[in-house]
N, C-alpha and C positions, 0 to 999 in steps of 0.2 A: 650554383644556379645564378644566372645574371638577372639583375633587377628588371631589365627590359623584357626578358622572356617571361618572368613571373607576372609582369603587368599585362602582357598580351594574353597569357593563359587565364589570368584572373578575369579578364573581360569576357572570354569565351565561357568560362565557368559561371560567371554571373548570369549570363543568358540561359545557360543550361538549368540552373536551379529554379528559374522561373517557370520552366516548362516541364521539368522532371525532377521534383524535389525528393528524390530517394535518399536513403541513408548513405549509400555509396557516393552519390553526387554531392550531397551536403558535406560529407566528411572530407572529400577531396577539395571542396571549396574552402574549408577551414585550413587545409594545407596550403592552398594557393594564397589565401589571405596572409598566412604566416610567412610564406616565402617573400611576399611583397612588403612585409614589415607592418602590416595592419593587424597588430596583435590584439588590440581592444575589440575590433570587429570580429576577429577569429574567436575570441573568448565568448563574446555575446552569442554568436552562432552556435558554438559548442554547447553553451548552456541550454539553448533551445533544443538542440539536437538530442541531448541526453534526456531532457524533460519529455520530449515528444516520443522518443524511441528508447525507453529504458531497457527493453528486452534485447536491444541490438548493440549494447556497449562493447561487447567483444569484437564485433565487426568494426566499429568506429576506432577502437584502440589499435587494431591490426592495420587499418589504413593509415592512421597517423604514424605508427611505428615504421611502416614501409616508407612513408614520405620523409621521415627523419633520417633515413639511411643516406639520402643525397645531400642533406644540409641539416645536421643535428642542431646547430645553434639557432636556425630560423624556426624550427619546430619545438624547441625547448619550452617556450611559454605555453604553447598549446598542450603539450604533453603534461606539463605541470598542472594546468587547469583541468585537464581530463582526469588526472589522478585525484584532484580535490573533489571531483564530481562522482567518484565511484560509489558513494553512499546512495546516490539516486538511482543507480542501476539496479534492475531487478535481479535478485540472486539466482533465480532458477534458469534463466536463459540469457547468457552473455554478460552477466554482471560480475563475473569473477570476484 
């Protein structure tokens, strides 16, 4: 994934999260931040995402895993952060 493409998509994604902050949109934004090399911001958003939606961790993990298929090295920090947050996930629904 080229940096210019990631930056363009990040801009669109940034506007989307302001109007429709769903788990899916926020998870994809974490991926776009990661693609753009903004790993600190991606980790911060991921922390808030898991704290706000502890029942949806399985969905968040699936979205990040799919995103990692196109650029594993870019998503590696986000995936590692997500793994470290698993204790915050609710064990009954999506918290594997």
